[in-house]
C-alpha positions in Angstrom: 21.3 -7.5 16.9 19.6 -10.7 16.8 20.0 -14.3 17.7 21.4 -16.9 15.5 19.5 -20.0 14.7 19.4 -22.3 11.9 16.2 -23.1 10.4 14.5 -25.4 7.5 13.0 -22.8 4.8 10.6 -23.7 1.6 13.3 -22.4 -0.7 10.6 -22.2 -3.4 9.3 -19.7 -1.2 11.9 -18.1 -0.4 13.2 -17.6 -4.0 9.7 -16.7 -4.9 9.8 -13.7 -2.5 13.6 -12.6 -3.5 12.4 -12.8 -6.9 9.2 -10.9 -5.9 11.4 -7.9 -3.9 14.3 -6.5 -4.0 15.6 -8.9 -1.0 18.8 -10.7 -2.0 19.0 -12.8 1.1 17.0 -15.3 3.2 17.9 -13.2 6.3 16.2 -10.2 4.5 13.5 -12.5 3.8 12.6 -14.2 7.1 13.2 -10.8 8.5 10.4 -9.3 6.4 7.9 -12.2 6.9 8.5 -11.9 10.4 7.5 -8.3 10.4 4.5 -8.4 8.0 2.9 -11.2 10.5 3.7 -9.0 13.5 1.9 -6.0 11.4 -1.2 -8.4 10.7 -1.6 -9.8 13.9 -2.2 -6.0 15.4 -4.4 -4.8 13.1 -6.5 -8.1 13.7 -6.0 -7.4 17.4 -6.8 -3.6 16.9 -9.9 -4.5 14.7 -10.8 -6.8 17.5 -10.8 -4.0 19.9 -12.8 -1.4 18.1 -15.8 -4.3 17.1 -15.9 -4.6 20.9 -16.9 -1.0 21.4 -18.9 -0.5 18.8 -21.7 1.7 19.8 -25.6 0.8 18.8 -27.6 3.8 19.7 -29.6 6.6 17.9 -27.0 9.2 17.0 -29.4 11.4 15.7 -31.8 11.2 18.3 -29.1 11.5 20.9 -27.8 14.6 19.5 -31.3 15.9 18.9 -32.3 15.6 22.8 -28.9 17.0 23.9 -29.9 20.4 22.1 -33.4 20.2 22.0 -34.7 23.8 24.2 -37.6 22.8 26.7 
């Protein structure tokens, strides 16, 4: 269960979302919007972390050296 609050919503956006989904209430619309925002931000964070760890080397060369017999 969540906290109760009063917010002013853009009624046109709420109705647009309701017409595009099977959602019936404003609460469902707000819950969906919050969940989608959290998912989007998590994806961005994950992608940023993956970019930091990109390896810029010669994979084929590294493999050749690893398995080369001297």
